[in-house]
N, C-alpha and C positions, 0 to 999 in steps of 0.2 A: 175422749177419753171411755175407758171401759166400763165396765157395770161399778166394780169394786173398787173406782174409782182412780186407779193405773192408768199406764198408759192405752192406745190400744194399737191395734192390728194397723190403723192408718198413720197413725201417727208416727209411731216408729217408723215404717218404713216412710216416710217425710225424713223422717230424721236420719234415716240409715242412710238415705240418698246421697245424703250433706257428706257425709264420709266415707262412705264405699262406692264403687262404680255399678252405676243400675241398681243401692240397696242390697243387694245379695252377695251371698261371694260362693255359688253358684247359679251360672245363669236362667235355668230351668225354674227356680224358685221363684222368678219374678213375676208370672204370668205374665208373660208377653207371647204366649202360643193361647193365651186362654179368657187374656185379659182380665181386671179388676185390679184387685189390691191383691200382694197375696199375702196370705194367712198365719201371723208371729204365734208361732206355740209355745205356750208356758212348761207344759208336762207331757208328759204319756206314760200310761201302765197299761199293759194287758194289750186288749185291741185297740183302747181307746187314744185319744191327745185330746188336753184341752189348753183353746186358744188366750191370748191373754186378757182378751174380752169374755172371757169366764166360760164359751160354748163347748160343749162336746163335741168331737166326732168318731165313729170308724173309721180307722183307719184302714188303710190296700196301700201304701204308702211302702212303713215298714220298715223306714231311713233307705227305703231301697234295696232290699230285698234280707238285711243281718238277724233283723229280729224274728229268727221264728217263732220262738219261745213267745214272744211281746217282747214287750219293751215294761225294762227294770222288771227281769227277775228276780225273785228276791236272789238265786245264785248264784246265779251271774252280778249281782249286784255286789253280797258281799263278799266275792272272790274279789273286786277289784279297788272295796275299802279296803282290805286287809292286804294285798298288796303294796297300794298306795301305803299304804298304814309304816311296809317295809320297806320301802324310797321308793319316789315315783320312775326314776330311769338312771341306771350305774354308769352307763355305759363303757359297760365290761359285761362278758357274760354271765350269763346266770341261769339254772336249774329250768325255770320257763322255758325257755328257746329249747335246753331240748326236749323235753316232757313233748312242747305242742309239736314240734318237729315229727320224731317220733310216732305221733298219735296219725298227722296226715300220712307218715309213707306208708307206716301200718295199715290202713284204710283203704290208700288210692296207690294201686297197685303200681302205674306207670312209672309213679315220684320215688326214685327211689336215696335220690338227696335233695334237701331242699334248702334257701335259704328269704327270711325273713328280710321284708321293708316294712315302709309305710302306707303304701296306695298301691292302689288294684293302677295307676297309671305306673309308678314305679316297677310294677312284676312285671306288665308288659313292653314295657320300655326295655328291660334287662330282659327278658327273652329272647327280643330281637338283638341284638346285643349281643349276645349267648351265643345265637343263632350262630351267626354273621361271623363271629369268632370260631368255632368250630366248623362249622364246612370253609373257612376261607371265602364267602361269596357273598356278592355285595347286594341282592333283587330279594324284596320279600312280597309276598302274594296275600291281600289283604280283599274282603269282598265288600262291596256298597250295602253300606244298613249297620253295618256291624262297628261299635263302638270300642275304642280300646284305649282310650284314654284321651290324653293331651300329648303327649310329648310329640317332636315336630315327622316324625318320619311316619307315625302310622295317622295323622289328623290330617286324612288326605280327602277329595273326595275324585270320582270317575273323570276320568277325560271325557274327550268325546265319541270315543269308540271304545270299547270290553279290552281292545290289546294297548292303549296308550298308556305313557307312564301316567302317574296321576299328575296333581296340583295340587296347590297350597289351600284349604278349606279356612284358611285364617287366617289372618293380615300379620304378620312378621313371621311368618310363617316358609323358609328361601323353598324357591322349585329345586336347589341343592340339596333341600336336604331331604328332598320328595320326589328325588330323581331315579332313585331304586325301588322307587313304590310300587306296584302295580295292581289296580281294585279292578274286579270283575262281577258279574251279578251272582248272586248265591243260588244254590239250587242250581246252577244253571253247566250240567258236566261237556256240552263242545265251549264250553268256555273255559275252563279249567285244561281241556285237553290242548285246546290252542291255544294257550300261555303259555303251559308247559312244555306244548312245540319248539315255541318263536326262541324259548330264556331258558327250558329246563337248564342247560349247564348252569347257571346265574345264578340261579334261585335259590337260597339262606333256607328256605322257612316260607309255607302259608301260613295265614293267623288266622283264626276267626271264632267267635261266640257259634260251636258246639249249635248253639239254638239264640241267637238273637233276640236280644231283650232291648235293644236298642234303638230298635225302631216298631214299636210297640211288639207282637209276641208271634216270634216265626220263627217255623220246624222245620227239621230238615228232612229235607223227601227218605222214602224207606231209602236204606242202603246208599247214598250223598257220604256220609263221615269214613263208611268202609273205601266209598269209590274215590274219598280220597287223601287217604291211608297208604292204600295201594299206589295211586296214581307218585305221591310223595317218595317212597322205598324208589322205583323205578330209577325218578332222575338224580334222586340223592339228597335232597330238601328234606327240610325238618320238617312237626307236625306239630303247632305251638296250637292247644283250647287254649281261651279264655274264659275259663268259669269264675270270673270277679263274681257273679251271680247266680249263676250253678249250681258252685260248687261248698257240697255238703245242703246245699235248700234244697235239690232235689232227689235227695238219700247220701249216703255214707259216702258212696261214692260217685256223686256226682253226676255229669250228662254221660260223661265217660265211661260211667257204671253200667247207667242207663240203657246205653246202647253197644256197651262193647269194644271198644275201639282205644288202646291205647298209645296219646299222643307222647309225641316227646321229650317236650318241654311244657307246662301248666301253668297258667297264671291265678292265683288266686287274689280275697278282696275281702273286705270289710265281716264278708257273714264268717269266716277262717277268727274271727274278734272279735266276736260278741254282737259288732256294734261297732269297737272301737278302731280307729285309724291302725290301717294296719295293710300290710301286703304282704306276699309272698309267693314263690315261683319255683319248681321242682321238676325234675325231671331225671331222664337213666345219668346213674352216677359216670358215666365216662362223659356225659355232656357237661353237667354237673361241674364233673372234676377241670374245667377246663376257668374258672371262678376263682381271682384271685385270694387266697393268695397263692390256691395250689397250679392255676394257668394262668392265661396270661389276656383275660377279658378282665378290664376293672366296673366292682358295684362295690357300692358303702351308703351308711348313713350311721350318724348318729346314735337316732331313737328305735334303729330298726331292733323290732326284738322288744321291745321296751315291757316290762314288768305287769303293768297291767294290761295291757294288750291282751300279753300274753296269757295272763291269767283267766281275763273274761273268757278268750280264745276255748282252754280245757276244759273251764268249767260249763261250757254251753257243749262242745265237744261229750262232754262227760253224759248231759242229760242225754241226747241226739242217741247215744249208742246203752239207753239201756233201754230200748225200744219203743214201739208205741208211737212214736210221734210221728214216724211216714206216714203210717195208717193213718194216723187221727187227720194228718193236713190233708188226706188225697181225698176220703169221706168228707170233710167241709168243702172240701175244692168244686167235690160231683155235686154237692147239695145248692153251692155258690153257682154251678154252669144251668144245674133247673128250673133254680127262680130265676135267673138270665134271662134265657130261651122261651119263660113263659112269659114272660114280660115286655121280652121282644115280638115275639106272637102275637100277644093281646091289643100292641102297639103296632100291627102288621107291618115289621124293620124286619130285613136280613140280615144284617148284621153279619160280618164276619166277625166266631169269635173262638177265639183258642184261644187252650186250657191246657197244662203239662204238672202235675202234684200242684201245688199253693203259688203257682205262678200263670196269672190269665190275661186277655186281652181283648177288650172289644174292640174291633172297629169300626166308626162309626164311617161306612163306605155302604152306597143305596146299590148300586150292583151287584152286593153280593158274591158270592164265589170265595177260590183260597187267595188268600193275601201265603204269595211263596219269597217274594222282596224286596226290594228296595222301589223299585216299580210301582209294583204294586200297592204298598201302603202309601204311599203319594198321591194317590187315588181317593182318599179319603174326604169328609166334607170335615174339616177342621172346624167349621164352623157349629156343625152338629153338634160335633166331641165338647167346644167347647158353652156351650146351650146346656149339654147333659152334665160337664162337671159343673157348672156351676149349683142345673139344680140338684145332682146330688152337695154339692157343699152346703145351702140354703140349708134342706134336710138333714144335716150332719152325720152326712161318709165324706169321709175324703181320698179323693183318688188323684191320680198324676192329672201336674198343669201339666196336660201336653198329650197329644193322642197317639205320638210316639214313646209313649213309655210304657211297662207293663207290670200289674197290681199283685200285690204279695201277701199269701194271707198268712197269719200266723195260730199255734193252736188255741191261744187266748181266745180269736172265735169261736162263737157258739151257735145255739137258736135266737139270743136274744140280738145277736151285728146281726146276720142273717136275716132276722125282719125288720129290724129297721133298715134296709141295706135293702127288703125288695118295701117297703114302701115310699123309703124315698127311688128310690129310682121309674117305678111307678110313675108317683110324681114327676118323674125330672123328663121321662117320655113324652107324657103330657107339655110338661112349661115345654121343649122343644116344637109340639105342634102347634 
């Protein structure tokens, strides 16, 4: 029981396991990678979350990215409340869809037309289908460590070599479903060249997270994204950016704005809906016009573009466009980086640290060095990360419950939150020792 007399996290988890596989509705929440009992949250406001036992945490998960302004921002909440009062779902077109789509097309130069769906998984799945329908080719290239949701064709692990066809990464995914998916290492130009030389005329698209954020956080090497743009142009394949995490989080132009690369298609997710369940995909008009009802590629969804998600997305984008948000996030990110590096140095640790804007990751990898791809990330000490995670949790800081996830900041993180983080990190590192 919690301090207030209600049911606590342990009791809730025991009850949840009776009615839900693993007791959770998304696997990473089960704490299997770090051990222990998942923390059940009761509320969140700004940079803080409060669990059902009454304990408060400085949150660095931010609902896996969309809480750029912090949790329950008043303007976003008001927009959702107002939209709900007018109708939760229409099943018809409405003005909010047009407004949010217009904003996305204006802010992302590569997106001439956009269509909404309900999740990042739907968005990437639809990009792949559209790429195949547009190019009339079957094969897709993805990178080991880039996660694009749980659709069959993209839930793939690498085979025994960089040029082998993919193997299913989940029971229930047939070999046939991934027969045309090729998996190669990230940041490896030779692997790309070899793959395109062998299969170039059969490849519909290369899909990637331009900044992989589901394997920790990995940055593309200088010129790598431009190299992919040039190589796909040469062989007639499309370039698909999965910006489900980075779109509008790293800037109004997303990753493609930072690196000045125009993909052919882009997948967006929860960030564009202010944390509401939403996804979208967009790109060149000539490609998007292949979607039904104008073209032969079918995609649909009853709740696509639902009024509450559109209202939340519009409200958040309006705030982001006022200016100053990304500058504040960068300053906070730099401050977090400084304190983490100082604490690591004090503890005599050379763990790799990666940050871009308001996204960061600490790799518990004793050999240090640059983490370039999945192979490097797998060399982390998972037990060390689990100890770090629980040390932070005990001291009021909530990091992702997996070494293979990324931390996120919000504009609500300030000096008080950073001081709590500094003290918690210092204690957590001592706990490790």
